[in-house]
N, CA, C and O atoms as CSV, one atom per row, in Angstrom:
chain,resi,resn,atom,element,x,y,z
A,1,UNK,N,N,0.918,-1.130,0.110
A,1,UNK,CA,C,0.502,-0.085,0.089
A,1,UNK,C,C,0.885,1.300,-0.305
A,1,UNK,O,O,0.329,2.027,-1.128
A,2,UNK,N,N,2.268,1.609,0.662
A,2,UNK,CA,C,3.004,2.520,0.619
A,2,UNK,C,C,3.168,2.955,-0.764
A,2,UNK,O,O,2.996,4.056,-1.286
A,3,UNK,N,N,3.670,1.439,-1.398
A,3,UNK,CA,C,4.599,2.007,-2.866
A,3,UNK,C,C,2.854,2.343,-3.186
A,3,UNK,O,O,3.011,1.672,-4.206
A,4,UNK,N,N,1.482,2.725,-3.245
A,4,UNK,CA,C,0.787,3.136,-4.497
A,4,UNK,C,C,0.931,4.405,-3.303
A,4,UNK,O,O,2.059,4.895,-3.254
A,5,UNK,N,N,0.223,4.803,-2.637
A,5,UNK,CA,C,0.518,5.950,-1.602
A,5,UNK,C,C,1.614,6.687,-2.586
A,5,UNK,O,O,1.349,7.802,-3.035
A,6,UNK,N,N,2.433,6.251,-2.799
A,6,UNK,CA,C,4.164,7.002,-2.673
A,6,UNK,C,C,4.287,7.726,-4.229
A,6,UNK,O,O,4.740,8.792,-4.647
A,7,UNK,N,N,3.402,6.131,-5.045
A,7,UNK,CA,C,3.306,7.170,-6.690
A,7,UNK,C,C,1.847,7.807,-6.988
A,7,UNK,O,O,1.440,7.916,-8.145
A,8,UNK,N,N,1.070,8.231,-5.840
A,8,UNK,CA,C,-0.282,8.911,-6.274
A,8,UNK,C,C,0.622,10.339,-5.988
A,8,UNK,O,O,0.791,11.172,-6.878
A,9,UNK,N,N,1.170,10.486,-4.615
A,9,UNK,CA,C,1.981,11.294,-4.255
A,9,UNK,C,C,2.464,12.671,-5.103
A,9,UNK,O,O,2.226,13.867,-5.269
A,10,UNK,N,N,3.549,11.272,-5.609
A,10,UNK,CA,C,4.715,11.860,-7.227
A,10,UNK,C,C,3.787,12.668,-7.990
A,10,UNK,O,O,3.914,13.862,-8.261
A,11,UNK,N,N,2.390,11.523,-8.457
A,11,UNK,CA,C,2.204,11.939,-9.543
A,11,UNK,C,C,1.688,13.058,-9.231
A,11,UNK,O,O,1.701,13.845,-10.178
A,12,UNK,N,N,1.029,13.641,-7.855
A,12,UNK,CA,C,0.436,14.656,-7.988
A,12,UNK,C,C,0.928,16.142,-7.453
A,12,UNK,O,O,0.249,17.160,-7.319
A,13,UNK,N,N,2.433,15.916,-7.172
A,13,UNK,CA,C,3.174,16.489,-7.222
A,13,UNK,C,C,4.145,16.557,-8.287
A,13,UNK,O,O,5.290,16.951,-8.065
A,14,UNK,N,N,3.655,16.104,-9.728
A,14,UNK,CA,C,4.057,15.976,-10.804
A,14,UNK,C,C,3.011,17.238,-11.835
A,14,UNK,O,O,3.067,18.131,-12.681
A,15,UNK,N,N,2.437,16.725,-11.270
A,15,UNK,CA,C,0.929,17.786,-12.016
A,15,UNK,C,C,1.423,19.091,-11.264
A,15,UNK,O,O,2.267,19.823,-11.782
A,16,UNK,N,N,0.967,19.308,-10.247
A,16,UNK,CA,C,1.559,20.967,-9.435
A,16,UNK,C,C,2.117,21.257,-10.043
A,16,UNK,O,O,1.772,22.298,-10.602
A,17,UNK,N,N,3.894,20.412,-10.620
A,17,UNK,CA,C,4.545,21.208,-11.233
A,17,UNK,C,C,4.739,21.323,-12.665
A,17,UNK,O,O,5.795,21.643,-13.210
A,18,UNK,N,N,3.507,21.002,-13.307
A,18,UNK,CA,C,2.953,21.063,-14.690
A,18,UNK,C,C,2.263,22.280,-14.836
A,18,UNK,O,O,2.120,22.885,-15.898
A,19,UNK,N,N,1.705,22.722,-13.385
A,19,UNK,CA,C,0.763,23.877,-13.278
A,19,UNK,C,C,2.087,25.028,-12.755
A,19,UNK,O,O,2.486,25.674,-13.724
A,20,UNK,N,N,2.580,25.269,-11.859
A,20,UNK,CA,C,3.218,25.939,-11.926
A,20,UNK,C,C,4.429,26.729,-12.957
A,20,UNK,O,O,4.794,27.889,-13.145
A,21,UNK,N,N,4.596,26.107,-13.196
A,21,UNK,CA,C,5.931,25.937,-14.806
A,21,UNK,C,C,5.645,25.615,-16.130
A,21,UNK,O,O,5.443,24.495,-16.598
A,22,UNK,N,N,5.644,26.889,-16.793
A,22,UNK,CA,C,6.099,26.865,-18.201
A,22,UNK,C,C,6.443,25.760,-18.897
A,22,UNK,O,O,5.786,25.259,-19.810
A,23,UNK,N,N,7.403,25.409,-18.496
A,23,UNK,CA,C,8.297,24.883,-19.271
A,23,UNK,C,C,8.047,23.381,-18.497
A,23,UNK,O,O,9.077,22.752,-18.739
A,24,UNK,N,N,7.590,22.947,-18.080
A,24,UNK,CA,C,7.047,21.628,-18.186
A,24,UNK,C,C,5.591,21.209,-18.294
A,24,UNK,O,O,4.800,21.489,-17.393
A,25,UNK,N,N,5.178,20.454,-19.527
A,25,UNK,CA,C,4.543,20.554,-20.323
A,25,UNK,C,C,3.887,18.420,-20.332
A,25,UNK,O,O,4.423,17.397,-20.759
A,26,UNK,N,N,2.652,18.675,-19.680
A,26,UNK,CA,C,1.714,17.600,-20.215
A,26,UNK,C,C,0.787,17.642,-21.208
A,26,UNK,O,O,-0.157,18.392,-21.459
A,27,UNK,N,N,1.397,16.383,-21.875
A,27,UNK,CA,C,0.224,16.848,-23.223
A,27,UNK,C,C,-0.957,15.267,-22.554
A,27,UNK,O,O,-0.855,14.521,-21.580
A,28,UNK,N,N,-1.977,15.375,-23.702
A,28,UNK,CA,C,-2.949,13.956,-23.433
A,28,UNK,C,C,-4.167,14.872,-24.063
A,28,UNK,O,O,-4.540,15.997,-23.732
A,29,UNK,N,N,-4.560,14.155,-24.892
A,29,UNK,CA,C,-6.121,14.448,-25.764
A,29,UNK,C,C,-7.154,14.525,-23.841
A,29,UNK,O,O,-7.534,15.637,-23.475
A,30,UNK,N,N,-7.431,13.307,-22.935
A,30,UNK,CA,C,-8.165,12.961,-22.224
A,30,UNK,C,C,-7.685,13.759,-20.301
A,30,UNK,O,O,-6.712,14.509,-20.220
A,31,UNK,N,N,-8.444,13.450,-19.148
A,31,UNK,CA,C,-7.701,13.694,-18.042
A,31,UNK,C,C,-7.603,12.564,-18.012
A,31,UNK,O,O,-6.689,12.356,-17.215
A,32,UNK,N,N,-8.124,11.225,-18.540
A,32,UNK,CA,C,-7.608,10.109,-17.886
A,32,UNK,C,C,-6.227,9.803,-18.768
A,32,UNK,O,O,-5.445,9.306,-17.958
A,33,UNK,N,N,-5.590,9.882,-20.064
A,33,UNK,CA,C,-4.996,10.195,-20.451
A,33,UNK,C,C,-3.394,10.799,-19.070
A,33,UNK,O,O,-2.406,10.269,-18.562
A,34,UNK,N,N,-3.915,11.822,-19.053
A,34,UNK,CA,C,-3.081,12.834,-18.293
A,34,UNK,C,C,-2.996,11.864,-17.164
A,34,UNK,O,O,-1.921,11.347,-16.863
A,35,UNK,N,N,-3.513,11.745,-16.870
A,35,UNK,CA,C,-3.489,10.384,-15.571
A,35,UNK,C,C,-2.792,9.946,-15.084
A,35,UNK,O,O,-2.128,9.970,-14.047
A,36,UNK,N,N,-2.988,9.356,-16.144
A,36,UNK,CA,C,-2.233,8.222,-16.657
A,36,UNK,C,C,-0.720,8.085,-17.098
A,36,UNK,O,O,-0.146,7.141,-16.554
A,37,UNK,N,N,-0.377,8.422,-17.492
A,37,UNK,CA,C,0.773,9.873,-17.700
A,37,UNK,C,C,1.475,9.704,-17.166
A,37,UNK,O,O,2.499,9.033,-17.298
A,38,UNK,N,N,0.661,10.905,-15.630
A,38,UNK,CA,C,1.525,11.079,-14.186
A,38,UNK,C,C,2.526,10.015,-13.649
A,38,UNK,O,O,3.727,9.914,-13.403
A,39,UNK,N,N,1.244,9.182,-13.595
A,39,UNK,CA,C,1.167,7.526,-12.979
A,39,UNK,C,C,2.769,6.863,-13.516
A,39,UNK,O,O,3.729,6.594,-12.793
A,40,UNK,N,N,2.676,6.748,-14.734
A,40,UNK,CA,C,3.373,5.945,-15.350
A,40,UNK,C,C,5.096,7.030,-15.198
A,40,UNK,O,O,6.243,6.587,-15.148
A,41,UNK,N,N,4.504,8.888,-15.154
A,41,UNK,CA,C,6.434,9.029,-14.924
A,41,UNK,C,C,6.862,9.203,-13.212
A,41,UNK,O,O,7.947,9.176,-12.630
A,42,UNK,N,N,5.172,9.427,-12.656
A,42,UNK,CA,C,5.474,9.114,-11.354
A,42,UNK,C,C,6.494,8.217,-11.409
A,42,UNK,O,O,7.622,8.661,-11.191
A,43,UNK,N,N,6.380,7.186,-11.623
A,43,UNK,CA,C,6.921,5.824,-11.573
A,43,UNK,C,C,8.657,5.470,-11.885
A,43,UNK,O,O,9.559,4.858,-11.312
A,44,UNK,N,N,8.438,6.436,-13.430
A,44,UNK,CA,C,9.778,6.276,-14.062
A,44,UNK,C,C,10.567,7.042,-12.564
A,44,UNK,O,O,11.219,6.455,-11.700
A,45,UNK,N,N,10.204,8.642,-12.655
A,45,UNK,CA,C,10.895,8.996,-11.009
A,45,UNK,C,C,11.660,8.482,-10.106
A,45,UNK,O,O,12.875,8.288,-10.087
A,46,UNK,N,N,10.294,8.144,-8.862
A,46,UNK,CA,C,11.296,7.157,-7.711
A,46,UNK,C,C,11.654,5.801,-8.333
A,46,UNK,O,O,11.988,5.070,-7.401
A,47,UNK,N,N,11.731,5.148,-9.498
A,47,UNK,CA,C,13.182,4.748,-10.222
A,47,UNK,C,C,14.474,5.119,-10.132
A,47,UNK,O,O,15.483,4.790,-9.510
A,48,UNK,N,N,14.104,5.980,-11.021
A,48,UNK,CA,C,15.557,6.954,-11.123
A,48,UNK,C,C,16.078,7.518,-9.923
A,48,UNK,O,O,17.260,7.604,-9.591
A,49,UNK,N,N,15.000,7.914,-9.276
A,49,UNK,CA,C,15.099,8.189,-7.614
A,49,UNK,C,C,16.437,7.396,-7.244
A,49,UNK,O,O,17.624,7.700,-7.364
A,50,UNK,N,N,15.660,6.035,-6.648
A,50,UNK,CA,C,15.539,5.063,-6.025
A,50,UNK,C,C,16.854,4.036,-6.311
A,50,UNK,O,O,17.120,2.981,-5.736
A,51,UNK,N,N,17.398,4.547,-7.128
A,51,UNK,CA,C,18.195,3.863,-8.212
A,51,UNK,C,C,19.953,4.507,-8.254
A,51,UNK,O,O,21.071,4.237,-7.815
A,52,UNK,N,N,19.287,5.448,-9.050
A,52,UNK,CA,C,20.839,7.013,-8.898
A,52,UNK,C,C,21.847,7.189,-8.373
A,52,UNK,O,O,23.063,7.021,-8.453
A,53,UNK,N,N,20.046,8.082,-7.049
A,53,UNK,CA,C,20.493,8.766,-6.212
A,53,UNK,C,C,21.646,8.485,-5.862
A,53,UNK,O,O,22.707,8.938,-6.292
A,54,UNK,N,N,21.254,6.894,-4.198
A,54,UNK,CA,C,22.564,6.545,-3.752
A,54,UNK,C,C,23.724,6.741,-4.536
A,54,UNK,O,O,24.604,7.600,-4.481
A,55,UNK,N,N,23.538,5.726,-5.309
A,55,UNK,CA,C,24.978,6.088,-5.745
A,55,UNK,C,C,25.463,7.064,-6.231
A,55,UNK,O,O,26.637,7.404,-6.082
A,56,UNK,N,N,24.529,7.715,-6.954
A,56,UNK,CA,C,25.452,9.778,-7.012
A,56,UNK,C,C,25.890,10.614,-5.631
A,56,UNK,O,O,26.673,11.561,-5.567
A,57,UNK,N,N,25.203,10.024,-4.628
A,57,UNK,CA,C,25.746,11.130,-3.130
A,57,UNK,C,C,26.874,9.261,-3.260
A,57,UNK,O,O,27.716,9.178,-4.154
A,58,UNK,N,N,26.746,8.552,-2.686
A,58,UNK,CA,C,28.384,7.948,-2.255
A,58,UNK,C,C,29.166,8.356,-3.217
A,58,UNK,O,O,30.326,8.525,-2.844
A,59,UNK,N,N,28.914,8.629,-4.570
A,59,UNK,CA,C,30.180,8.828,-4.921
A,59,UNK,C,C,30.970,10.330,-4.900
A,59,UNK,O,O,32.167,10.584,-4.769
A,60,UNK,N,N,29.634,11.340,-5.110
A,60,UNK,CA,C,29.610,12.454,-4.786
A,60,UNK,C,C,30.111,13.034,-3.314
A,60,UNK,O,O,30.331,14.200,-2.985
A,61,UNK,N,N,30.195,12.035,-2.688
A,61,UNK,CA,C,30.014,12.947,-1.447
A,61,UNK,C,C,30.700,13.836,-1.305
A,61,UNK,O,O,30.267,14.956,-1.577
A,62,UNK,N,N,32.233,13.638,-0.751
A,62,UNK,CA,C,32.942,15.055,-1.227
A,62,UNK,C,C,32.526,16.499,-2.185
A,62,UNK,O,O,32.587,17.688,-1.874
A,63,UNK,N,N,32.259,16.089,-2.965
A,63,UNK,CA,C,31.060,17.511,-3.708
A,63,UNK,C,C,30.099,18.142,-2.493
A,63,UNK,O,O,30.215,19.280,-2.038
A,64,UNK,N,N,28.879,16.888,-1.973
A,64,UNK,CA,C,28.372,17.905,-1.208
A,64,UNK,C,C,28.276,18.052,-0.366
A,64,UNK,O,O,27.206,18.417,0.121
A,65,UNK,N,N,29.785,17.769,0.577
A,65,UNK,CA,C,30.003,18.037,1.930
A,65,UNK,C,C,30.361,19.362,1.295
A,65,UNK,O,O,29.818,20.415,1.629
A,66,UNK,N,N,31.561,19.243,0.106
A,66,UNK,CA,C,31.725,20.910,-0.422
A,66,UNK,C,C,30.911,21.983,-0.378
A,66,UNK,O,O,31.107,23.084,0.136
A,67,UNK,N,N,30.220,21.670,-0.815
A,67,UNK,CA,C,28.499,22.754,-1.490
A,67,UNK,C,C,27.609,23.051,-0.645
A,67,UNK,O,O,26.546,23.629,-0.872
A,68,UNK,N,N,28.196,22.491,0.816
A,68,UNK,CA,C,26.987,21.695,2.010
A,68,UNK,C,C,25.749,21.583,1.336
A,68,UNK,O,O,24.740,22.245,1.579
A,69,UNK,N,N,25.890,20.661,0.430
A,69,UNK,CA,C,24.133,19.995,0.198
A,69,UNK,C,C,23.657,20.711,-1.578
A,69,UNK,O,O,22.987,20.434,-2.573
A,70,UNK,N,N,24.514,21.702,-1.050
A,70,UNK,CA,C,23.894,22.422,-2.577
A,70,UNK,C,C,23.875,22.347,-4.037
A,70,UNK,O,O,23.374,23.145,-4.830
A,71,UNK,N,N,24.781,20.776,-4.362
A,71,UNK,CA,C,24.779,20.210,-5.435
A,71,UNK,C,C,23.498,19.784,-5.889
A,71,UNK,O,O,23.013,19.875,-7.016
A,72,UNK,N,N,22.942,19.223,-4.664
A,72,UNK,CA,C,21.412,17.478,-4.498
A,72,UNK,C,C,21.008,18.893,-5.341
A,72,UNK,O,O,21.067,18.322,-6.430
A,73,UNK,N,N,20.719,19.995,-5.634
A,73,UNK,CA,C,19.643,20.967,-6.562
A,73,UNK,C,C,19.917,20.779,-8.384
A,73,UNK,O,O,19.144,20.699,-9.339
A,74,UNK,N,N,21.575,20.761,-8.227
A,74,UNK,CA,C,21.736,20.161,-9.643
A,74,UNK,C,C,21.506,18.865,-9.532
A,74,UNK,O,O,20.752,18.589,-10.465
A,75,UNK,N,N,21.779,17.712,-8.787
A,75,UNK,CA,C,21.334,16.493,-9.338
A,75,UNK,C,C,20.492,16.315,-9.861
A,75,UNK,O,O,20.368,15.754,-10.950
A,76,UNK,N,N,19.227,17.049,-8.750
A,76,UNK,CA,C,17.797,16.550,-8.367
A,76,UNK,C,C,17.229,17.125,-10.071
A,76,UNK,O,O,16.140,16.648,-10.392
A,77,UNK,N,N,17.893,18.083,-11.121
A,77,UNK,CA,C,17.226,18.842,-12.045
A,77,UNK,C,C,17.838,17.554,-13.334
A,77,UNK,O,O,17.713,16.955,-14.402
A,78,UNK,N,N,18.307,17.738,-12.512
A,78,UNK,CA,C,19.580,16.483,-14.063
A,78,UNK,C,C,18.484,14.651,-13.944
A,78,UNK,O,O,18.341,14.017,-14.989
A,79,UNK,N,N,17.994,14.208,-12.877
A,79,UNK,CA,C,17.712,13.457,-12.764
A,79,UNK,C,C,16.235,13.728,-13.059
A,79,UNK,O,O,15.582,12.984,-13.790
A,80,UNK,N,N,15.691,14.896,-12.426
A,80,UNK,CA,C,14.522,15.484,-13.611
A,80,UNK,C,C,14.330,15.290,-14.768
A,80,UNK,O,O,13.626,14.429,-15.295
A,81,UNK,N,N,15.291,16.521,-15.474
A,81,UNK,CA,C,16.073,15.559,-17.121
A,81,UNK,C,C,15.507,14.312,-17.478
A,81,UNK,O,O,14.488,14.109,-18.138
A,82,UNK,N,N,16.580,13.193,-16.772
A,82,UNK,CA,C,16.897,12.397,-17.261
A,82,UNK,C,C,14.969,11.578,-17.089
A,82,UNK,O,O,14.544,10.734,-17.878
A,83,UNK,N,N,14.509,11.898,-16.406
A,83,UNK,CA,C,13.057,11.392,-16.407
A,83,UNK,C,C,12.036,11.162,-17.546
A,83,UNK,O,O,11.345,10.243,-17.986
A,84,UNK,N,N,12.401,13.024,-17.906
A,84,UNK,CA,C,11.932,13.153,-18.754
A,84,UNK,C,C,12.456,12.689,-20.452
A,84,UNK,O,O,11.695,12.880,-21.401
A,85,UNK,N,N,13.681,12.143,-20.609
A,85,UNK,CA,C,14.451,12.261,-21.327
A,85,UNK,C,C,13.696,11.035,-21.627
A,85,UNK,O,O,13.416,10.869,-22.815
A,86,UNK,N,N,13.133,9.735,-20.401
A,86,UNK,CA,C,12.655,8.194,-20.765
A,86,UNK,C,C,11.675,8.619,-21.031
A,86,UNK,O,O,11.379,8.370,-22.200
A,87,UNK,N,N,10.681,9.398,-20.301
A,87,UNK,CA,C,9.137,9.622,-20.741
A,87,UNK,C,C,8.979,9.733,-22.013
A,87,UNK,O,O,8.176,9.008,-22.600
A,88,UNK,N,N,9.919,10.910,-22.828
A,88,UNK,CA,C,10.106,11.298,-24.197
A,88,UNK,C,C,10.909,9.676,-24.857
A,88,UNK,O,O,11.587,10.073,-25.804
A,89,UNK,N,N,11.059,8.394,-24.764
A,89,UNK,CA,C,11.547,7.231,-25.525
A,89,UNK,C,C,10.603,6.456,-24.902
A,89,UNK,O,O,10.905,5.272,-25.045
A,90,UNK,N,N,9.501,6.614,-24.215
A,90,UNK,CA,C,8.726,5.769,-24.093
A,90,UNK,C,C,7.137,6.563,-24.381
A,90,UNK,O,O,6.166,6.403,-23.641
A,91,UNK,N,N,7.153,7.559,-25.802
A,91,UNK,CA,C,6.609,8.417,-26.096
A,91,UNK,C,C,5.132,8.685,-25.128
A,91,UNK,O,O,3.962,8.339,-25.293
A,92,UNK,N,N,5.768,9.388,-24.175
A,92,UNK,CA,C,4.752,9.400,-23.382
A,92,UNK,C,C,4.757,11.617,-23.422
A,92,UNK,O,O,5.678,12.263,-23.923
A,93,UNK,N,N,3.626,12.185,-22.830
A,93,UNK,CA,C,3.260,13.246,-23.459
A,93,UNK,C,C,4.072,14.329,-21.968
A,93,UNK,O,O,3.372,15.179,-21.418
A,94,UNK,N,N,4.996,14.185,-21.688
A,94,UNK,CA,C,5.610,14.619,-20.266
A,94,UNK,C,C,6.952,15.109,-20.951
A,94,UNK,O,O,7.542,14.347,-21.717
A,95,UNK,N,N,7.546,16.667,-20.616
A,95,UNK,CA,C,8.413,17.137,-21.531
A,95,UNK,C,C,8.926,18.019,-20.480
A,95,UNK,O,O,8.232,18.840,-19.881
A,96,UNK,N,N,10.407,17.774,-20.248
A,96,UNK,CA,C,10.858,19.588,-19.354
A,96,UNK,C,C,11.759,19.876,-20.763
A,96,UNK,O,O,12.367,19.209,-21.600
A,97,UNK,N,N,11.478,21.190,-20.507
A,97,UNK,CA,C,12.025,22.271,-22.028
A,97,UNK,C,C,13.603,22.524,-21.731
A,97,UNK,O,O,14.418,22.897,-22.574
A,98,UNK,N,N,13.811,22.308,-20.662
A,98,UNK,CA,C,15.762,22.971,-20.086
A,98,UNK,C,C,15.958,22.659,-18.757
A,98,UNK,O,O,15.078,22.502,-17.911
A,99,UNK,N,N,17.297,22.566,-18.595
A,99,UNK,CA,C,17.547,22.385,-17.273
A,99,UNK,C,C,17.584,23.781,-15.926
A,99,UNK,O,O,17.390,23.663,-14.716
A,100,UNK,N,N,17.993,25.349,-16.946
A,100,UNK,CA,C,18.374,26.123,-15.570
A,100,UNK,C,C,17.101,27.048,-16.265
A,100,UNK,O,O,17.275,27.496,-17.398
A,101,UNK,N,N,15.913,27.294,-15.593
A,101,UNK,CA,C,15.510,27.365,-14.429
A,101,UNK,C,C,14.053,25.717,-14.526
A,101,UNK,O,O,13.957,24.849,-13.658
A,102,UNK,N,N,13.555,25.766,-15.264
A,102,UNK,CA,C,12.381,24.533,-15.663
A,102,UNK,C,C,13.190,23.391,-14.899
A,102,UNK,O,O,12.465,23.015,-13.978
A,103,UNK,N,N,14.144,22.829,-14.897
A,103,UNK,CA,C,14.325,21.075,-14.380
A,103,UNK,C,C,14.373,21.104,-13.194
A,103,UNK,O,O,13.809,20.338,-12.413
A,104,UNK,N,N,15.439,22.502,-12.824
A,104,UNK,CA,C,16.121,22.305,-11.025
A,104,UNK,C,C,14.905,22.880,-10.021
A,104,UNK,O,O,14.740,22.507,-8.860
A,105,UNK,N,N,13.941,24.056,-10.860
A,105,UNK,CA,C,12.909,24.173,-10.293
A,105,UNK,C,C,11.490,23.370,-10.067
A,105,UNK,O,O,10.773,23.509,-9.076
A,106,UNK,N,N,11.201,22.415,-11.299
A,106,UNK,CA,C,10.965,21.280,-11.600
A,106,UNK,C,C,10.984,20.767,-10.379
A,106,UNK,O,O,10.068,21.032,-9.601
A,107,UNK,N,N,12.160,19.849,-9.971
A,107,UNK,CA,C,12.534,19.089,-9.021
A,107,UNK,C,C,12.230,19.524,-7.586
A,107,UNK,O,O,11.491,19.008,-6.748
A,108,UNK,N,N,12.986,20.590,-7.533
A,108,UNK,CA,C,12.752,21.574,-6.522
A,108,UNK,C,C,11.161,21.561,-5.786
A,108,UNK,O,O,10.946,21.388,-4.586
A,109,UNK,N,N,10.195,21.779,-6.794
A,109,UNK,CA,C,8.100,21.696,-6.642
A,109,UNK,C,C,7.757,20.421,-6.359
A,109,UNK,O,O,7.218,20.181,-5.278
A,110,UNK,N,N,8.065,19.199,-7.464
A,110,UNK,CA,C,8.078,18.136,-6.481
A,110,UNK,C,C,8.147,17.731,-5.335
A,110,UNK,O,O,7.172,17.604,-4.594
A,111,UNK,N,N,10.153,17.290,-4.829
A,111,UNK,CA,C,9.961,17.766,-4.113
A,111,UNK,C,C,9.498,18.120,-2.368
A,111,UNK,O,O,9.253,17.426,-1.381
A,112,UNK,N,N,9.551,19.663,-2.684
A,112,UNK,CA,C,8.908,19.975,-1.662
A,112,UNK,C,C,7.188,19.938,-1.144
A,112,UNK,O,O,6.734,19.946,0.000
A,113,UNK,N,N,6.252,19.882,-2.891
A,113,UNK,CA,C,4.996,19.523,-2.724
A,113,UNK,C,C,4.804,18.470,-2.222
A,113,UNK,O,O,3.875,18.212,-1.457
A,114,UNK,N,N,6.332,17.141,-2.877
A,114,UNK,CA,C,5.846,15.504,-1.738
A,114,UNK,C,C,5.512,15.878,-0.282
A,114,UNK,O,O,4.604,15.519,0.468
A,115,UNK,N,N,6.832,16.950,-0.097
A,115,UNK,CA,C,7.566,16.459,1.804
A,115,UNK,C,C,5.694,16.980,2.767
A,115,UNK,O,O,5.226,16.957,3.905
A,116,UNK,N,N,5.252,17.388,1.328
A,116,UNK,CA,C,4.200,18.761,2.283
A,116,UNK,C,C,2.639,17.538,2.541
A,116,UNK,O,O,1.874,17.570,3.505
A,117,UNK,N,N,2.572,16.573,1.339
A,117,UNK,CA,C,1.466,15.779,1.043
A,117,UNK,C,C,1.756,14.610,2.028
A,117,UNK,O,O,0.948,13.776,2.437
A,118,UNK,N,N,3.168,14.732,2.341
A,118,UNK,CA,C,3.385,13.218,2.507
A,118,UNK,C,C,3.579,13.193,4.362
A,118,UNK,O,O,3.901,12.271,5.111
A,119,UNK,N,N,3.297,14.328,4.579
A,119,UNK,CA,C,2.889,15.052,5.949
A,119,UNK,C,C,1.133,15.124,6.196
A,119,UNK,O,O,0.711,14.789,7.303
A,120,UNK,N,N,0.650,15.344,5.665
A,120,UNK,CA,C,-0.621,15.575,6.063
A,120,UNK,C,C,-1.205,13.988,5.643
A,120,UNK,O,O,-2.414,13.774,5.735
A,121,UNK,N,N,-0.258,12.889,5.173
A,121,UNK,CA,C,-0.960,11.118,5.557
A,121,UNK,C,C,-0.557,10.765,6.986
A,121,UNK,O,O,0.490,10.764,7.634
A,122,UNK,N,N,-1.246,10.605,7.099
A,122,UNK,CA,C,-1.533,8.878,8.588
A,122,UNK,C,C,-0.334,8.127,8.115
A,122,UNK,O,O,0.053,8.132,6.946
A,123,UNK,N,N,0.136,7.588,8.933
A,123,UNK,CA,C,1.661,6.294,9.110
A,123,UNK,C,C,0.789,5.455,9.142
A,123,UNK,O,O,1.332,4.350,9.145
A,124,UNK,N,N,-0.562,5.350,9.175
A,124,UNK,CA,C,-0.782,4.454,8.704
A,124,UNK,C,C,-1.037,3.594,7.848
A,124,UNK,O,O,-0.951,2.366,7.863
A,125,UNK,N,N,-1.566,4.788,6.605
A,125,UNK,CA,C,-1.252,4.407,5.621
A,125,UNK,C,C,0.169,4.113,4.616
A,125,UNK,O,O,0.195,3.503,3.547
A,126,UNK,N,N,1.388,4.806,5.396
A,126,UNK,CA,C,2.069,4.702,4.751
A,126,UNK,C,C,3.736,3.401,4.417
A,126,UNK,O,O,4.450,3.556,3.427
């Protein structure tokens, strides 16, 4: 149940990022198509973050320390762009225009919105 909720939270956060930033586009002819796209993109984003982020943090530990963690904004933006690229390869109507500021701000919005939604979900559902 926790994975389903995590995917739903990420999908909502991705949707909000498409509303707030003009450089993040969500296509689709119907609401059902858009929801399906958001769910698949949320799964892609979760897998990318689950697999690559720990590797990047381990390899780049010194850079994280030297920049007081600010390099995480760049890493998150790059992972967000990678998600967009994979969605494009799967012909999903989700696209992030560029790295700066769209991907970095988009990843930041997804992170903050996910965190806020996660605060509102009772522990028994996680």
